N, C-alpha and C positions, 0 to 999 in steps of 0.2 A: 476239534478241540478236545484234548484229553481232560481227565478229571482234575489234575493239578492246575491246569490253565483256567478251567471253569471256576475252581475255588478261588484262584487269585483274582479273576475278574470280579467275582462277587465281593471279595474282601475289599478291593480298591474302590469299587463303585464306578458308575459310568462317568461322572464328572472328572474324577482323578485320572481315569484311563484316557479319556478324550484329551484332557489337558496335556498329559504326557505324550500322546500321539502327535498332537499339533507341534509341540515344542521339540521333541527329539525324533519324531517319525518312528517311534517304537511303542507299540500298544501294550507290550508286556513289561512288567516291573522286574527287570533282571538284576540278579545279585552280582552279575559280572560286568555291569556297565563301568567302563573306564572313564574317569573324569580327570583328564589331563588339563592343567592350566584353567580350571574352572573359574577361579577368581579373576584371572586375566580376561577371559571371554566375557564374563559378566561386566567387568569394568569397560571393556570395549563396547559392549552393547549400550551401556549407560552413556558413554561418550558420543556414540553415533546418534542416539536418541536425542540428547541435548542439542547436538549440532543440527540435526534435521529439523527439530522444532524451532530452533533459532532461525534457520534458513527459511522455513515456512513463514515465520513472523516477518522476516525481511521482505519476502515476496508480497505478502498482504499489505505491508506498510508502503512498499514502493508501487503498489497498484495505481496510486494516484497519477503516476507518470508512465503508465504502461504503454502509452502511445509512442514514447521515445524508442522503446524496444521494437515495436511493430514498424515504426518508420525506418529504423536502421535495417531491419530485415527486408522491408520492401525495397529499399535502395539496392540491396544485394541480390534479392531473388525476383524482383518485379512482380511480386504476388502479395496482395494485401490480405493478410490473415491475422487474427488475434493470437499471435504467437505467444504473447505473454500469458494469456489465459491457459494455454497448454502447459507452460512452465509451472503456473500456480497449481494446476490439477496434479501434475506429476509430483510436485513437491509435497502436496497434501497427502497423496498416496504413500509416499516414502515415509513421511513423518508419522502417519497413522500406523503403518506397518511396524516401524521401530518402537513406537509407544506401546502398541499391543503386545509385542514380545517382551518389553520391559515389565509390563504388568504381569505377563505370564511368569517371568522370572521371579518376581516378588511373591506371587502366589505359590510357586514351587518351593521357595524358601520357607514360606509360612507353613506349608503342608509337609515339609521335610522330604520333598521329592528331590532326586538328584538332578543337577542342572546339566543334562546331557544334550546340549544344543546340537542339532543336526548340521552336518557340513554344508548343506545347501543354504541354510539360513546364514551361516558364517560368511559364505561367498556373497550373498545378497547384501549383508551389512557392509562388507568391504566395498562393494560396488556403490552402495549408498553413500559411504564416506567419500569416495572419489567424486561422486556427483556434487556433493555439498561443497567440497574443497574447490572443485572447478568452478562452481557457481560463484562462490565468494571471491575467488581469484579474478574471474572474469569481470565481476562487478567492480572490484577494486581497480582494475586496469582500464575498463572501457566506460564505466558509469560511476566513477568515484564520487561525483557530486551528490549521488543519491544517498551516500552515507549520512549526510546532514538531514535528509528526510527521515532516516531511521532514528536519528537523535531526536527530532521533533516528535516522532511517533512515541518514543519512550516518555517524553514529557506528557503526552496524552494518556498513556496506558500504565505508567509506572505505579500509580497507587493501586491499580487493579492487579497488576503482576505481583506486587508485594503481597496483597491479601491472598492471591492464589497460591503463592509460594508458601505462605504460612500454613494454609490449609493442607497443601500437599505434604509438608513436613510433619504436620500433626498426624496425618493418616499413616504415613510410612514409618512413623516412630514405633508403632507396634511391632513391625518386622525388625527394625533396628534393635529394639530391646530384646526381642526374641533371639536374634543372632548373638547379642551380647551375652545372654545367659547360657547359650549353647556353647560358646567358645570355650575351648579347653585350656588355653594358655592365658596368662596375664597380659602378655604383649598384644594378643588378639583383642582382648577385652578393652585395653587402653586405646588401641587403634580405632576400634569401632566407635567407642563413645567419644574419642577425641575428634575424629573427622566429623561426626554428626554435630557435635557442639560447635565446631568451627563454622560449619555451614549455617547453623542456627543463629549464631551471633551475627554473621554477615547479613542474613535475611532480616533479622529483627532490627538491626541498626540502619538498614538501607534507606528508610524514610528520611533520615537526616540529610541524605544527598539529593532527595527529590526536589526539583525546582520546576514547577509547572505554572504557566500563566493562568490556568483555571483554578488555582488555589488563590482566590481573591475575595475581598470583602464586598466590592461593588462591581457589578457586571457592566462593561461598556455597551453602547448602542450596537445593534446588529449591523454588520457590514452590508453595504449596498452591493447589488449584484451587477456584474458586467457580462454580457453574453459573448463568450469566446467563439467568434465566427457564427454568432447567432446562438442556436441551441442544437449543436451537432449530434447529440444523442437522439434527438427527436426528428431531425430532418437533415438533408444533405448540407454540409457545412458551406458557409458563404453563399447561400441562396436566399432569395426573398422569403421563401417558406421557413427557412431556419431562423431568420430575424423575426419573422412574425410569431414563431413559437416562443422566442425569447421575450417578446412583448407580453405574452401571456404569463410570463414569470415576473412581470413588473420590473424588468432590469432598468438600471439607471443609464446604461450606455451599451452601444454595440461595439464590439472589437472586431476589426477585419484587417485585410491585407490588400494593398493596392499595387497593381502593375499597369504598365502602359502598352497598349497594342501598337501594331506597326503604323497605324494611321492616327496615333496619339489620343486614343480614347482610354481614360483610366477605367480599369475593370477590377473585379474582386477575385483574387485567387491566392491561396497560401503557397502552394508548391511553386518552386522556381528552379531554374537551372535545367539540367539534362532531363528530357522527357517530362516536363513539368505538368503536362495535362493528362498523363497516363492514369494516375490514381483516381481522379475524380470526374473524368469525362470519358466519352466513347471515341476519342480522337483516333484510335487505331482502326476503328470501323469507318468513320467518315473520311479520314485522310490517311489511308493505308500507305505504309512505306515512306511517309513524309518525315523529314528531319525537323524537330522542334526542340531547341535547347534554350530558348529565351522567349519572353513574351512578344518581342518585336518580330517574331517569325510569322505572326498571324494578324490579319486585319480584324477589326471589330465585327464586320459582316461574317467572316469565317468563324470567329468564336461563337457567334450566335447560332451556327449550325450544329453545335455540339450539345449533347444531352449531359446535364450536370447532376442528375439525380438517380438514374438507373443503377449506377454503381453502388449507391447506398443500400438499395433494396437487395441487390445481388450479394454483396460482401458482408452486409450486416455487421459493420465494424465495431459496434458497441453491444451487439447481441440484444438490440432493443426493437428491432423491426416487428417482432411478434406482438408487441404492446400497442402498435399503431392500428388505427381503424383502416378499413378498406379504402375509405375516402382519402385518408392521409397518404396511404401507400400509392394510390393513383396520382395524387398531387405531387408526391416526391418524384415519381417517374417522369414528370413533365418539366422539371426545373431546368432553367437555363443559367448560364453565367451572367450575373448582373453587372451593370456598370456602376461606377461610383455615383453618378448622377441619380440613378434609380434608388440607391440606398439613401442618399441625401434627402430625396423627396419623401421616402418612407420614414426616415428619422424625424423630418419636419412635421409630418402628419401626426406622429405619436409623441412629439416633444421629448425625444430621446437623444441623449448625447452620443457622440461618435468619436472613437479613438482608433487609430490605424497605424500600421507599419507600411513603409514603402520598400518593396522587395528589391527594386532597382533604384537605389537612392542616388540620384544625381540632380544637377540643377534643372535639367529639362523636365524630368519626372516631377520634381518638387514644385516647379512653377506652374505646370499644367494642372497638377492636383489642386494647388492653391486657387487658381483661377476658376476651376470647376466648382469648388466650394463657394467662392465668392458669387458666382453666377447663379447658384441655386437659391440664393436669398434665405438660406437657413440662418436662424439666430446664431450669432457668433459665440454666445456663451455656451452653446451646445457642442462646440468643437474642442476636443482635447488634443492639442497639437503635440505629437510625440516625436516626429522625425527631427533629427538634429540639423539636417541640411536646410539651409535658407531660413533658419529660425529667426535670425535678426530681421530679415526682410518681412517675414510674417508678423513679427511683433510690431514692426513699424506700421504696416498697412492694415493689420487686424489686431489691435491691442486687446480686444475683448476675447480673443481665443485664449483658452486656458492652456498655458504652457506646461507640458508634462515632461519630466526628465527620467532617464533610465538609471541614473546613479546620483548620489548626493553630491559628489565632487563637482559635477557639471552644473549644478543648480546655482542660480544667481540669487542674491539677497533681494527678494521681491516681497510685495505685500502678501501674496499667498504662494505657497510652495507645494508642488504636487509631484510626488515620486511614484514611479511605476516600476516595480521590480518583481522578479520571480520569487516565489516564497522561500526557496532555498538560498537565495542571495542574501537573506537576512543574517546569515552568519558573518557577513562583512558590514552590513548596514545596521543590523540589530534592532531590536524593539526599542532601544534607547531613543530612536528618532521621535518617539511619542513625546519626549520631553522637550523637543525643539519646535513644537507648534507646527509640525508638518502634517500634511494629509498624504497618505500613501495608499496606492492601489496595488494589491498583491495578485499576480497572475499565476495560472497553473494550479488552481485550487479546485479539486473535483470530488474529494471524499469528505464525508461528514466529519470525521475525526479532525481533519486538517482545518476545515472551516471553523469547527468549534474552537480549536486551539487559537486560530487567528482572531476569532471573535473575542475571546478572553484577553488576547494581547492588545486589542484595540485597533485593528485594521479598519481603515475607512471604507474600503470596498475591495471586492475580489473579482477577478476574471475567471469564469468557470465554464466547463462543458455541461455541467449538470444543474443548471438553474432550476429545473423542475423539481429537483430534490431539495436543494438548499432553500428555496423560497418558502417551503412549508415548515421550516424549523423556527419555532417560537423562542427557543433558547438553546444554548450549546448542549451537546450530549451530556455533559456534566460540568458542574463547577461547585466548589465548596469554599466556605470560609476556612482559612488555615487552622483556626482553633477547633473547628468541627472535625477536620481530617485528623488532627492530633488525637482527639478523643477516640476516633474510630480505630486508628492503628494501634494505639496503646491498649485499648480495651481488647482488641482482637488478639494481640500478643499475650496479654495476661491470661485470657481464657485458654489460648493454645498451650501456654506453659503449664497451667493447672491440669489440663487434660493429659499432657505428656507425662507429667509427674505421676498422675494417677495410673496411667498405663504402665509406667516403669515399675511401680510397686505391685500392681496386679500381676504383671508378668513374673516378678520375683517370687511372689507367693505361689502362683500356679506352677512355676518351675520346681519348687521344693516338693509340691504334692505329687508331681509325675516323674520325679527323678528316677524312681525304680523302673518305670515303664520305658523311660528314655534310654536307660542303659542297656535294655534288652534289644533295642533296635540294631540291626546289623547293616542296614543300608547306609553308605557313607553320606554325610551331609556336607553342605557348603560351610567351610570354616573360614570366615573372613580373617 
């Protein structure tokens, strides 16, 4: 290092030098740095950062339904892996990388450093943009119902996003005002302040559009819990161990899936169709090279030879196995496929209701399932009858069964009306059902934010994989009276506006004091 370089290092300082090195991969402050299309590249970086943060938000909001992605991947690859978590991790890395360099850019502007972004970073930002666009396009094409989940998540987070946006604008206003005073032309000054004011007005007025069920004066009762295939995060799904774990959550009902074996024994299994036993049993080991595309390919005796728990320990589908005790792990490895009769006896012992789907819904399956329930002597008011097949016959011979419907249009005008819908089907049924004296169970609810939102909306019960988490919630994650929220957002914006006005005048006064020094600088600056 020669004398001139040593002097330059000393004058710049280690922080400035390292910042420049990371951003432009050049450790020296060169007077010959060429800054072509600097404003365009900064705008591109800002765009990619906003899109990547938006995509990361989408990934986190849609995590409630991550099993949908894992299931589709399993059907294609025949390997059960938490693919969605991999997507979330990659999205978080991309968003963090973009956000970090946006912060670096703002610091460069503040410190009057040239924005000489290295070509490698430019390539990576382009790749990031392609990834985000492909992700959004793929979701819109293959998983478009999930956009309503994003809409619901905005109802849950909009007040906090608004406050965060106000805080961010307040912080970066210092740099915006700095750029305004440095701008040489009136057009640049008007552009800078005009764009900033437009964004400011949009953010400040956005609470007028916020409609959240959690902005309420009186909180409805907490929704009751229904164990989806038991407690599949804590034990292998649709096993007695899983239902026992859900009992520890004080669930109101068990949700399960019923199929019929070759010798007409109703048993519990969700997967159906081609290779329906592959995911949750060791069928390929016990019956190698055997074709099994429907439940009637196996007798009950053959099904009992299968292990229905080892897969859970090996694949760790919810990344929860490490939280289990050694005793629970050993118990999980011993689980078998249960019959409907076994679950009925278990439900009777614990006075817990039962709701189920028939995966092969025809008259034979329906009638045998109904007879099995009748023969179990379980109290009829514990049965929530969901299958539409043979409903009239069931109502005739078991009038005390609670009839449950999957959509409002199929419901009859009865003394009590019970609707069972997926949470994102509320876009068609709507929370307005609360005004029609209906009870409804919402299924597919696994995340706290969604449970909180439905709690505020007045859901009667929810079907969940995570009863162990939701049972401990004594209140929603947040809820506010509308007038309290109005006070918060108006106060926040007034304080923010006062701070920004103060920064604007401080910047103007400081700019006048250092005008002479500023004119002596020869390094080109970013002129917005």
